[in-house]
Structures are given as C-alpha cells and as structure tokens.
C-alpha positions as a LaTeX table, in Angstrom:
\begin{tabular}{lrrr}
\hline
Residue & $x$ (\AA) & $y$ (\AA) & $z$ (\AA) \\
\hline
Unk1 & 18.61 & 7.07 & 7.93 \\
Unk2 & 18.46 & 8.89 & 4.60 \\
Unk3 & 21.67 & 7.08 & 3.61 \\
Unk4 & 20.08 & 3.74 & 4.53 \\
Unk5 & 17.11 & 4.43 & 2.27 \\
Unk6 & 19.52 & 5.36 & $-0.51$ \\
Unk7 & 21.25 & 1.99 & $-0.10$ \\
Unk8 & 17.83 & 0.31 & $-0.08$ \\
Unk9 & 16.97 & 1.91 & $-3.43$ \\
Unk10 & 20.38 & 1.00 & $-4.88$ \\
Unk11 & 20.24 & $-2.67$ & $-3.83$ \\
Unk12 & 16.59 & $-3.36$ & $-4.65$ \\
Unk13 & 14.35 & $-0.82$ & $-6.34$ \\
Unk14 & 11.33 & $-3.11$ & $-6.24$ \\
Unk15 & 11.59 & $-3.95$ & $-2.54$ \\
Unk16 & 12.36 & $-0.31$ & $-1.81$ \\
Unk17 & 8.98 & 0.70 & $-3.22$ \\
Unk18 & 6.91 & $-1.70$ & $-1.11$ \\
Unk19 & 9.01 & $-1.17$ & 2.03 \\
Unk20 & 8.54 & 2.59 & 1.77 \\
Unk21 & 4.77 & 2.08 & 1.50 \\
Unk22 & 4.68 & 0.46 & 4.97 \\
Unk23 & 3.12 & 2.42 & 7.82 \\
Unk24 & 4.89 & 4.24 & 10.66 \\
Unk25 & 8.01 & 3.00 & 12.42 \\
Unk26 & 7.59 & $-0.45$ & 10.83 \\
Unk27 & 8.93 & 1.09 & 7.61 \\
Unk28 & 12.31 & 1.90 & 9.22 \\
Unk29 & 12.54 & $-1.47$ & 10.97 \\
Unk30 & 11.95 & $-3.39$ & 7.72 \\
Unk31 & 14.38 & $-1.14$ & 5.83 \\
Unk32 & 17.16 & $-1.88$ & 8.32 \\
Unk33 & 16.21 & $-5.58$ & 8.45 \\
Unk34 & 16.56 & $-5.74$ & 4.65 \\
Unk35 & 19.96 & $-3.99$ & 4.65 \\
Unk36 & 21.35 & $-6.17$ & 7.45 \\
Unk37 & 20.35 & $-9.33$ & 5.57 \\
Unk38 & 21.63 & $-7.86$ & 2.30 \\
Unk39 & 25.02 & $-7.33$ & 4.00 \\
Unk40 & 24.99 & $-10.91$ & 5.35 \\
Unk41 & 24.01 & $-12.24$ & 1.92 \\
Unk42 & 26.83 & $-10.26$ & 0.29 \\
Unk43 & 29.33 & $-12.04$ & 2.56 \\
Unk44 & 27.84 & $-15.42$ & 1.62 \\
Unk45 & 27.89 & $-14.63$ & $-2.13$ \\
Unk46 & 31.48 & $-13.31$ & $-2.17$ \\
Unk47 & 33.56 & $-16.14$ & $-3.61$ \\
Unk48 & 36.78 & $-14.19$ & $-2.98$ \\
Unk49 & 36.45 & $-14.75$ & 0.79 \\
Unk50 & 38.14 & $-18.06$ & 1.79 \\
Unk51 & 35.90 & $-20.54$ & 3.61 \\
Unk52 & 38.03 & $-20.46$ & 6.75 \\
Unk53 & 37.33 & $-16.72$ & 6.94 \\
Unk54 & 33.75 & $-16.77$ & 5.64 \\
Unk55 & 32.31 & $-19.40$ & 8.01 \\
Unk56 & 33.28 & $-17.52$ & 11.22 \\
Unk57 & 32.10 & $-14.25$ & 9.60 \\
Unk58 & 28.65 & $-15.72$ & 8.96 \\
Unk59 & 28.43 & $-17.13$ & 12.48 \\
Unk60 & 29.48 & $-13.86$ & 14.13 \\
Unk61 & 27.81 & $-11.37$ & 11.80 \\
Unk62 & 24.90 & $-10.59$ & 14.15 \\
Unk63 & 27.37 & $-9.41$ & 16.81 \\
Unk64 & 28.63 & $-6.65$ & 14.51 \\
Unk65 & 25.26 & $-4.91$ & 14.86 \\
Unk66 & 26.43 & $-3.78$ & 18.30 \\
Unk67 & 29.97 & $-2.80$ & 17.22 \\
Unk68 & 29.81 & 0.83 & 16.01 \\
Unk69 & 33.05 & 0.70 & 14.00 \\
Unk70 & 32.80 & $-2.72$ & 12.35 \\
Unk71 & 32.91 & $-2.78$ & 8.54 \\
Unk72 & 34.31 & $-4.99$ & 5.79 \\
Unk73 & 36.17 & $-3.27$ & 2.96 \\
Unk74 & 37.56 & $-6.19$ & 0.94 \\
Unk75 & 34.41 & $-7.41$ & $-0.80$ \\
Unk76 & 34.25 & $-7.50$ & $-4.61$ \\
Unk77 & 30.46 & $-7.93$ & $-4.75$ \\
Unk78 & 28.18 & $-5.38$ & $-6.46$ \\
Unk79 & 26.39 & $-4.51$ & $-3.19$ \\
Unk80 & 29.62 & $-4.09$ & $-1.22$ \\
Unk81 & 28.63 & $-0.60$ & $-0.04$ \\
Unk82 & 26.39 & $-2.15$ & 2.63 \\
Unk83 & 29.50 & $-3.80$ & 4.10 \\
Unk84 & 31.84 & $-0.85$ & 3.55 \\
Unk85 & 29.43 & 1.54 & 5.30 \\
Unk86 & 28.03 & $-0.97$ & 7.78 \\
Unk87 & 28.57 & 1.53 & 10.65 \\
Unk88 & 25.76 & 3.70 & 9.23 \\
Unk89 & 23.40 & 0.70 & 9.04 \\
Unk90 & 24.35 & $-0.61$ & 12.49 \\
Unk91 & 23.88 & 2.86 & 14.01 \\
Unk92 & 20.32 & 3.06 & 12.65 \\
Unk93 & 19.78 & $-0.51$ & 13.87 \\
Unk94 & 20.71 & 0.60 & 17.39 \\
Unk95 & 18.33 & 3.56 & 17.04 \\
Unk96 & 15.38 & 1.18 & 16.58 \\
Unk97 & 13.21 & 0.15 & 19.52 \\
Unk98 & 14.68 & $-2.82$ & 21.40 \\
Unk99 & 11.75 & $-5.03$ & 20.36 \\
Unk100 & 12.80 & $-4.56$ & 16.69 \\
Unk101 & 16.51 & $-4.95$ & 17.46 \\
Unk102 & 15.92 & $-8.30$ & 19.16 \\
Unk103 & 14.06 & $-9.70$ & 16.15 \\
Unk104 & 16.61 & $-8.52$ & 13.57 \\
Unk105 & 19.63 & $-9.72$ & 15.58 \\
Unk106 & 18.04 & $-13.14$ & 16.24 \\
Unk107 & 17.13 & $-13.76$ & 12.58 \\
Unk108 & 20.55 & $-12.52$ & 11.40 \\
Unk109 & 22.23 & $-15.00$ & 13.78 \\
Unk110 & 20.09 & $-17.97$ & 12.70 \\
Unk111 & 20.47 & $-17.15$ & 9.01 \\
Unk112 & 24.26 & $-16.80$ & 9.28 \\
Unk113 & 24.52 & $-20.22$ & 10.93 \\
Unk114 & 22.28 & $-21.75$ & 8.25 \\
Unk115 & 24.20 & $-20.16$ & 5.37 \\
Unk116 & 27.47 & $-21.50$ & 6.80 \\
Unk117 & 25.98 & $-25.00$ & 7.06 \\
Unk118 & 25.07 & $-25.09$ & 3.34 \\
Unk119 & 28.32 & $-23.53$ & 2.06 \\
Unk120 & 29.96 & $-26.93$ & 1.76 \\
Unk121 & 27.05 & $-29.29$ & 1.20 \\
Unk122 & 24.50 & $-29.73$ & $-1.57$ \\
Unk123 & 20.75 & $-30.04$ & $-1.21$ \\
Unk124 & 20.08 & $-33.78$ & $-1.28$ \\
Unk125 & 16.75 & $-34.72$ & 0.29 \\
Unk126 & 13.43 & $-32.88$ & 0.06 \\
Unk127 & 13.75 & $-32.33$ & 3.80 \\
Unk128 & 17.10 & $-30.59$ & 3.25 \\
Unk129 & 15.50 & $-28.54$ & 0.46 \\
Unk130 & 12.95 & $-27.29$ & 2.98 \\
Unk131 & 15.74 & $-26.65$ & 5.48 \\
Unk132 & 17.84 & $-24.65$ & 2.99 \\
Unk133 & 14.80 & $-22.62$ & 1.93 \\
Unk134 & 14.00 & $-22.04$ & 5.62 \\
Unk135 & 17.45 & $-20.57$ & 6.24 \\
Unk136 & 17.46 & $-18.21$ & 3.26 \\
Unk137 & 13.76 & $-17.31$ & 3.01 \\
Unk138 & 11.60 & $-18.87$ & 5.71 \\
Unk139 & 13.56 & $-17.01$ & 8.39 \\
Unk140 & 12.87 & $-13.77$ & 6.48 \\
Unk141 & 9.14 & $-14.54$ & 6.63 \\
Unk142 & 9.38 & $-15.32$ & 10.34 \\
Unk143 & 11.39 & $-12.16$ & 11.06 \\
Unk144 & 9.04 & $-9.92$ & 9.10 \\
Unk145 & 6.02 & $-11.47$ & 10.85 \\
Unk146 & 7.57 & $-10.78$ & 14.25 \\
Unk147 & 8.24 & $-7.18$ & 13.18 \\
Unk148 & 4.61 & $-6.80$ & 12.04 \\
Unk149 & 3.39 & $-7.94$ & 15.45 \\
Unk150 & 5.98 & $-5.87$ & 17.34 \\
Unk151 & 4.70 & $-2.76$ & 15.53 \\
Unk152 & 1.19 & $-3.61$ & 16.82 \\
Unk153 & $-0.14$ & $-3.10$ & 13.29 \\
Unk154 & $-0.88$ & $-6.84$ & 13.33 \\
Unk155 & $-2.09$ & $-9.24$ & 16.04 \\
Unk156 & 0.48 & $-11.18$ & 18.06 \\
Unk157 & $-0.58$ & $-14.48$ & 16.40 \\
Unk158 & 0.99 & $-13.29$ & 13.12 \\
Unk159 & 4.44 & $-13.23$ & 14.71 \\
Unk160 & 3.90 & $-16.30$ & 16.87 \\
Unk161 & 2.76 & $-18.72$ & 14.13 \\
Unk162 & 6.19 & $-19.45$ & 12.71 \\
Unk163 & 4.95 & $-22.38$ & 10.60 \\
Unk164 & 2.75 & $-20.16$ & 8.43 \\
Unk165 & 5.40 & $-17.43$ & 8.23 \\
Unk166 & 7.96 & $-20.04$ & 7.17 \\
Unk167 & 5.63 & $-21.26$ & 4.40 \\
Unk168 & 5.37 & $-17.71$ & 3.04 \\
Unk169 & 9.13 & $-17.70$ & 2.53 \\
Unk170 & 9.38 & $-21.27$ & 1.26 \\
Unk171 & 6.75 & $-20.69$ & $-1.43$ \\
Unk172 & 8.70 & $-17.73$ & $-2.82$ \\
Unk173 & 12.10 & $-19.40$ & $-2.56$ \\
Unk174 & 11.03 & $-22.66$ & $-4.19$ \\
Unk175 & 9.41 & $-20.72$ & $-7.04$ \\
Unk176 & 12.66 & $-18.85$ & $-7.55$ \\
Unk177 & 14.76 & $-22.05$ & $-7.49$ \\
Unk178 & 12.43 & $-23.84$ & $-9.90$ \\
Unk179 & 12.33 & $-20.98$ & $-12.39$ \\
Unk180 & 16.10 & $-20.34$ & $-12.27$ \\
Unk181 & 17.22 & $-23.85$ & $-13.26$ \\
Unk182 & 19.16 & $-22.77$ & $-16.34$ \\
Unk183 & 20.68 & $-19.62$ & $-14.85$ \\
Unk184 & 21.92 & $-21.58$ & $-11.82$ \\
Unk185 & 23.34 & $-24.30$ & $-14.08$ \\
Unk186 & 25.27 & $-21.73$ & $-16.11$ \\
Unk187 & 26.73 & $-20.28$ & $-12.90$ \\
Unk188 & 27.59 & $-23.67$ & $-11.42$ \\
Unk189 & 24.92 & $-23.66$ & $-8.69$ \\
Unk190 & 22.51 & $-26.51$ & $-7.91$ \\
Unk191 & 19.47 & $-26.07$ & $-5.66$ \\
Unk192 & 17.07 & $-28.71$ & $-7.00$ \\
Unk193 & 16.91 & $-31.59$ & $-4.47$ \\
Unk194 & 18.86 & $-34.67$ & $-5.55$ \\
Unk195 & 16.22 & $-36.98$ & $-4.06$ \\
Unk196 & 13.79 & $-35.76$ & $-6.74$ \\
Unk197 & 15.93 & $-35.14$ & $-9.83$ \\
Unk198 & 17.97 & $-38.36$ & $-9.45$ \\
Unk199 & 14.82 & $-40.33$ & $-10.28$ \\
Unk200 & 14.79 & $-38.69$ & $-13.70$ \\
Unk201 & 18.48 & $-38.27$ & $-14.64$ \\
Unk202 & 22.04 & $-39.17$ & $-13.61$ \\
Unk203 & 23.12 & $-35.53$ & $-13.38$ \\
Unk204 & 21.03 & $-32.39$ & $-12.86$ \\
Unk205 & 22.80 & $-30.80$ & $-15.84$ \\
Unk206 & 21.37 & $-33.55$ & $-18.09$ \\
Unk207 & 18.00 & $-31.77$ & $-18.10$ \\
Unk208 & 19.46 & $-29.06$ & $-20.35$ \\
Unk209 & 20.10 & $-31.61$ & $-23.11$ \\
Unk210 & 17.33 & $-31.73$ & $-25.77$ \\
Unk211 & 17.12 & $-35.53$ & $-25.66$ \\
Unk212 & 16.16 & $-35.40$ & $-21.96$ \\
Unk213 & 13.43 & $-32.77$ & $-22.24$ \\
Unk214 & 10.54 & $-35.15$ & $-21.43$ \\
Unk215 & 11.99 & $-36.37$ & $-18.11$ \\
Unk216 & 13.18 & $-32.83$ & $-17.34$ \\
Unk217 & 9.59 & $-31.54$ & $-17.58$ \\
Unk218 & 8.34 & $-34.41$ & $-15.41$ \\
Unk219 & 10.84 & $-33.47$ & $-12.70$ \\
Unk220 & 9.86 & $-29.80$ & $-13.06$ \\
Unk221 & 6.19 & $-30.69$ & $-12.57$ \\
Unk222 & 6.98 & $-32.71$ & $-9.44$ \\
Unk223 & 8.85 & $-29.76$ & $-7.87$ \\
Unk224 & 6.05 & $-27.33$ & $-8.76$ \\
Unk225 & 3.60 & $-29.73$ & $-7.09$ \\
Unk226 & 5.82 & $-29.69$ & $-3.99$ \\
Unk227 & 5.79 & $-25.88$ & $-3.94$ \\
Unk228 & 2.00 & $-25.71$ & $-4.34$ \\
Unk229 & 1.59 & $-27.44$ & $-0.96$ \\
Unk230 & 2.51 & $-24.12$ & 0.68 \\
Unk231 & $-0.42$ & $-22.21$ & $-0.89$ \\
Unk232 & $-3.03$ & $-23.14$ & 1.78 \\
Unk233 & $-0.64$ & $-21.79$ & 4.46 \\
Unk234 & $-0.13$ & $-18.63$ & 2.41 \\
Unk235 & $-3.90$ & $-18.04$ & 2.21 \\
Unk236 & $-4.37$ & $-18.65$ & 5.94 \\
Unk237 & $-1.50$ & $-16.25$ & 6.75 \\
Unk238 & $-2.85$ & $-13.48$ & 4.51 \\
Unk239 & $-6.36$ & $-13.90$ & 5.94 \\
Unk240 & $-5.05$ & $-12.83$ & 9.37 \\
Unk241 & $-3.59$ & $-9.50$ & 8.25 \\
Unk242 & $-5.45$ & $-6.31$ & 9.17 \\
Unk243 & $-3.16$ & $-3.47$ & 8.04 \\
Unk244 & $-3.45$ & $-2.54$ & 4.37 \\
Unk245 & 0.21 & $-1.65$ & 3.85 \\
Unk246 & 1.31 & $-4.94$ & 5.44 \\
Unk247 & $-1.21$ & $-6.89$ & 3.35 \\
Unk248 & 0.06 & $-5.35$ & 0.10 \\
Unk249 & 3.67 & $-5.97$ & 1.14 \\
Unk250 & 2.96 & $-9.67$ & 1.78 \\
Unk251 & 0.41 & $-10.46$ & $-0.94$ \\
Unk252 & 2.10 & $-9.01$ & $-4.03$ \\
Unk253 & 5.13 & $-11.38$ & $-3.99$ \\
Unk254 & 2.85 & $-14.38$ & $-3.40$ \\
Unk255 & 0.59 & $-13.71$ & $-6.40$ \\
Unk256 & 3.68 & $-13.07$ & $-8.54$ \\
Unk257 & 4.94 & $-16.49$ & $-7.42$ \\
Unk258 & 1.75 & $-18.41$ & $-8.29$ \\
Unk259 & 1.66 & $-16.72$ & $-11.71$ \\
Unk260 & 5.30 & $-17.69$ & $-12.27$ \\
Unk261 & 4.65 & $-21.34$ & $-11.32$ \\
Unk262 & 1.67 & $-21.44$ & $-13.69$ \\
Unk263 & 3.92 & $-20.14$ & $-16.48$ \\
Unk264 & 6.62 & $-22.72$ & $-15.66$ \\
Unk265 & 4.36 & $-25.77$ & $-15.25$ \\
Unk266 & 4.89 & $-28.38$ & $-18.00$ \\
Unk267 & 6.94 & $-25.77$ & $-19.89$ \\
Unk268 & 10.07 & $-26.92$ & $-21.76$ \\
Unk269 & 11.26 & $-23.31$ & $-21.91$ \\
Unk270 & 12.46 & $-23.55$ & $-18.28$ \\
Unk271 & 15.36 & $-25.65$ & $-19.61$ \\
Unk272 & 16.08 & $-23.42$ & $-22.61$ \\
Unk273 & 15.86 & $-19.87$ & $-21.32$ \\
Unk274 & 14.06 & $-17.63$ & $-18.86$ \\
Unk275 & 10.32 & $-17.93$ & $-18.19$ \\
Unk276 & 8.85 & $-14.58$ & $-17.18$ \\
Unk277 & 5.32 & $-13.37$ & $-16.60$ \\
Unk278 & 4.26 & $-10.54$ & $-18.89$ \\
Unk279 & 4.69 & $-6.94$ & $-17.77$ \\
Unk280 & 0.99 & $-6.13$ & $-18.10$ \\
Unk281 & 0.15 & $-9.28$ & $-16.15$ \\
Unk282 & 2.51 & $-8.21$ & $-13.35$ \\
Unk283 & 0.96 & $-4.74$ & $-13.13$ \\
Unk284 & $-2.54$ & $-6.23$ & $-13.00$ \\
Unk285 & $-1.50$ & $-8.57$ & $-10.17$ \\
Unk286 & $-0.02$ & $-5.66$ & $-8.20$ \\
Unk287 & $-3.19$ & $-3.64$ & $-8.66$ \\
Unk288 & $-5.58$ & $-6.45$ & $-7.77$ \\
Unk289 & $-3.90$ & $-8.11$ & $-4.77$ \\
Unk290 & $-5.26$ & $-5.69$ & $-2.16$ \\
Unk291 & $-7.59$ & $-7.95$ & $-0.13$ \\
Unk292 & $-7.90$ & $-11.61$ & 0.77 \\
Unk293 & $-10.89$ & $-12.32$ & $-1.50$ \\
Unk294 & $-9.00$ & $-10.92$ & $-4.51$ \\
Unk295 & $-5.91$ & $-12.98$ & $-3.66$ \\
Unk296 & $-8.00$ & $-16.14$ & $-3.29$ \\
Unk297 & $-9.51$ & $-15.45$ & $-6.74$ \\
Unk298 & $-6.02$ & $-14.96$ & $-8.23$ \\
Unk299 & $-4.76$ & $-18.21$ & $-6.66$ \\
Unk300 & $-7.84$ & $-20.03$ & $-7.96$ \\
Unk301 & $-7.28$ & $-18.66$ & $-11.47$ \\
Unk302 & $-3.67$ & $-19.83$ & $-11.67$ \\
Unk303 & $-4.14$ & $-23.28$ & $-10.13$ \\
Unk304 & $-6.94$ & $-23.82$ & $-12.65$ \\
Unk305 & $-4.47$ & $-22.84$ & $-15.37$ \\
Unk306 & $-2.04$ & $-25.47$ & $-14.02$ \\
Unk307 & $-4.84$ & $-28.05$ & $-13.75$ \\
Unk308 & $-5.71$ & $-27.62$ & $-17.42$ \\
Unk309 & $-2.08$ & $-28.37$ & $-18.36$ \\
Unk310 & $-1.60$ & $-31.56$ & $-16.30$ \\
Unk311 & $-0.54$ & $-34.34$ & $-18.73$ \\
Unk312 & $-2.37$ & $-37.63$ & $-18.09$ \\
Unk313 & 0.97 & $-39.44$ & $-18.39$ \\
Unk314 & 2.78 & $-37.25$ & $-15.85$ \\
Unk315 & 4.07 & $-39.31$ & $-12.87$ \\
Unk316 & 2.97 & $-36.57$ & $-10.46$ \\
Unk317 & $-0.46$ & $-35.98$ & $-12.02$ \\
Unk318 & $-2.44$ & $-37.45$ & $-9.10$ \\
Unk319 & $-0.49$ & $-35.48$ & $-6.48$ \\
Unk320 & $-0.85$ & $-32.30$ & $-8.52$ \\
Unk321 & $-4.62$ & $-32.79$ & $-8.81$ \\
Unk322 & $-4.89$ & $-33.44$ & $-5.07$ \\
Unk323 & $-3.03$ & $-30.29$ & $-4.00$ \\
Unk324 & $-5.01$ & $-28.20$ & $-6.49$ \\
Unk325 & $-8.25$ & $-29.61$ & $-5.02$ \\
Unk326 & $-7.20$ & $-28.44$ & $-1.55$ \\
Unk327 & $-6.33$ & $-24.96$ & $-2.87$ \\
Unk328 & $-9.66$ & $-24.78$ & $-4.74$ \\
Unk329 & $-11.53$ & $-25.59$ & $-1.51$ \\
Unk330 & $-9.91$ & $-22.61$ & 0.22 \\
Unk331 & $-10.17$ & $-20.26$ & $-2.76$ \\
Unk332 & $-13.82$ & $-20.68$ & $-3.78$ \\
Unk333 & $-16.13$ & $-17.73$ & $-2.97$ \\
Unk334 & $-17.90$ & $-18.38$ & 0.31 \\
Unk335 & $-15.34$ & $-20.96$ & 1.43 \\
Unk336 & $-15.03$ & $-21.58$ & 5.19 \\
Unk337 & $-11.88$ & $-19.48$ & 5.43 \\
Unk338 & $-13.74$ & $-16.19$ & 5.29 \\
Unk339 & $-11.88$ & $-12.91$ & 5.36 \\
Unk340 & $-11.64$ & $-11.28$ & 8.76 \\
Unk341 & $-11.96$ & $-7.87$ & 7.22 \\
Unk342 & $-13.47$ & $-6.02$ & 4.30 \\
Unk343 & $-11.65$ & $-2.95$ & 3.15 \\
Unk344 & $-13.61$ & 0.27 & 3.06 \\
Unk345 & $-13.50$ & 2.91 & 0.30 \\
Unk346 & $-10.72$ & 4.71 & 2.19 \\
Unk347 & $-8.36$ & 2.13 & 0.72 \\
Unk348 & $-8.99$ & 3.41 & $-2.78$ \\
Unk349 & $-6.09$ & 5.71 & $-1.98$ \\
Unk350 & $-3.93$ & 2.60 & $-1.49$ \\
Unk351 & $-5.04$ & 1.37 & $-4.91$ \\
Unk352 & $-3.97$ & 4.71 & $-6.33$ \\
Unk353 & $-0.62$ & 4.33 & $-4.57$ \\
Unk354 & $-0.21$ & 0.92 & $-6.16$ \\
Unk355 & $-1.08$ & 2.42 & $-9.52$ \\
Unk356 & 1.64 & 5.02 & $-9.08$ \\
Unk357 & 4.12 & 2.35 & $-8.04$ \\
Unk358 & 3.11 & 0.24 & $-11.03$ \\
Unk359 & 3.90 & 3.03 & $-13.46$ \\
Unk360 & 7.17 & 3.66 & $-11.64$ \\
Unk361 & 8.04 & $-0.01$ & $-12.15$ \\
Unk362 & 7.23 & $-0.16$ & $-15.87$ \\
Unk363 & 10.72 & 0.81 & $-17.02$ \\
Unk364 & 12.37 & $-1.91$ & $-14.93$ \\
Unk365 & 9.49 & $-4.28$ & $-14.33$ \\
Unk366 & 11.13 & $-7.42$ & $-15.64$ \\
Unk367 & 13.86 & $-7.02$ & $-13.04$ \\
Unk368 & 11.36 & $-6.02$ & $-10.38$ \\
Unk369 & 9.16 & $-9.03$ & $-10.98$ \\
Unk370 & 12.14 & $-11.35$ & $-10.64$ \\
Unk371 & 13.10 & $-9.71$ & $-7.36$ \\
Unk372 & 9.57 & $-10.02$ & $-5.97$ \\
Unk373 & 9.60 & $-13.75$ & $-6.54$ \\
Unk374 & 13.18 & $-14.03$ & $-5.34$ \\
Unk375 & 12.79 & $-14.28$ & $-1.64$ \\
Unk376 & 16.34 & $-15.40$ & $-1.51$ \\
Unk377 & 17.04 & $-11.76$ & $-2.28$ \\
Unk378 & 16.23 & $-11.37$ & 1.44 \\
\hline
\end{tabular}
C-alpha cells in the first residue's frame, strides 16, 4: 500500500494531495482506482503498441485485476511503472472490500471498451463529443460517486444519479479540451467536434493561422457555451454532498474549471499559447471552495465575468446569455437550491489543511492547476 501511494505521488502530485485528504477507507479505494485508470490510460497513450495488440489489451484490462502475476514491461511511457509493477496495484485492489472492487472493475471495463472505440475514429458530432468525454471522464465521475456512496460517507443517491456524476466529468474534460487546442494541434491530436468547427473553417488547424482568428474565437465561444450547460448539474451534485473531505475533493476541480473557461472565453491567446489562471487565483479558489454557498458564489462571479465579455456580434451570444441566466438563477443567494448543510467551526481545521496543501502546491502550482482541470488525467 505504501508503494501504491508512492506511485500516486509520482504520477500526480496534485491529485495525490486531495486523495490523501479523503476520510477513512475511501482514501485507499480512490488511490487504487486512480492507479488502475492511470495504468489503463498509459496503455491507451503508448503509441509503440500496435493497434491489433492495444485494442484487445484495452478490452481485457479489467480482468488483469484478478490475475496476481499480470504485468506489462514493454511500455515506453513516462508512467510505465504502474504497468511494470501492476501486481502490487492489483494485490491492493484485491485487498479492498468487494463493494469497492466491483465499482473499480466495472468502470475499468467500460472505459477500456470506450477508449478502444475512439482509437480509430475522430470526434465528429457534438453527441460523439459527449460520448468521448463520457468514456474518459464521465465514467471517472460515476465511479468516484459510487465509491463515495459505498463508503457510506455520502447518501446512496450520489452514486445512483449517474447523469449528474457524468456531468461532473464532462465539465472538466470539455474545459481541458477547449483550453488545450494549440497543444493538441502541435501533437497531432484533435478533440474539438467537427460538427462545430466545420462551420467556421475547412480544417481545425486553420484556427492557428492569424488571418482566421475572428472565426476561431467564435468557435471557441460556442464550445465554452456548450460546456457551461453542465454547471447547473455540477451545483446540484455538490449540494448533495455531506462529507467535508469529499466536498473539497469534488469542488476544487470544478471551480478551477469555471475560472479557466472565464479566462479562455473570447480570448485569442487560446490559439497562440497556453491560457492559465494565476497562481494566487488558484490558491484562493482552493481555500474558498469548502461549502456549497461559496462554490455558488464563485460560479456566479465567473459567469458574470464571461457575460461582460460576450461580443454583440458573436453567433452564440444568445445561447451564452441563456445558459448564464440559468446558472445565475441557481447561484444567487437565497436561490431555491438551498444547501443541505452548513459547516460548523470544526471545519476550520479543514481550511487549515487546505492552506497547508496550498503552500505545498506553490512550487508546482501551474502543473497542479492543469491537472485539476484535466479530468482526462483520470
């Protein structure tokens, strides 16, 4: 188990911090869940594995959890240790309660099948965009939610309402895809849906050309508007959480995402470099996002920021205004979606924990912030 936590820290320092702040046995279950999906993701990312080998591997990967000796030693990826020492991870998986094992194995199976499906096809329609994001991030949200309920730290409805859990993942994944346009282009990857970008250009790569910057920004704004439709689900989901460590774990990535979308909206820099939220801004978000009222206020702040930037000539302006109106209605103080809980002073200790984590992050916060938003980082 100590080895597993070492791998967790090596593969994702930011996720390691919030995972290790979870309560009780849930901490171990989420740690193993992360490492299993990291191993699966490493197989998918490894371009040295031929497709005729990779597709069956992805389909069968969940079965290796019950094979004590299975490992893969031919990967060239940076996180290959989770495949080379998979027996240690699978042993700790089998040491978990069966209720956790069933969730992790099921999600691993579904994700492997989904990854294999999108290995050879591009994301064309908006429906396929949602489907791809479901496979790589929505399933993570659903799996985590089922683990939260299985631990009994959260009510059963949290794990049963897969639509809300899926939206949690889709909001993070779409934010990541939108922000990473240029990086993905440079690496030969395309995740923006053709159905949207083809209305603005002949090729997705055309958006990087200075003469196409106006239509590029219009397409960007349309995709951000699409992503914002998940925010009401996010707020409803977070309003159901009772455990402080689970709330922090879920809320911090979501407020990072809304801040990132606000920074990207109507911003030409998305097509010229990397758009990042400021380090101090990230620390403030981590410190503040400790209860539903605070998260609603943060969401309200950033959708107002987007609203102020909507160009009157933007083709999506009406849709953007409409989705912002629905988020405002849920985010206003005293709105019908009242919090089910108010945290007592005992949770000041949790705020202090977040403060400590924040200072720990300062040296690597740019990387950490990216990983928070990157749900595709499983």
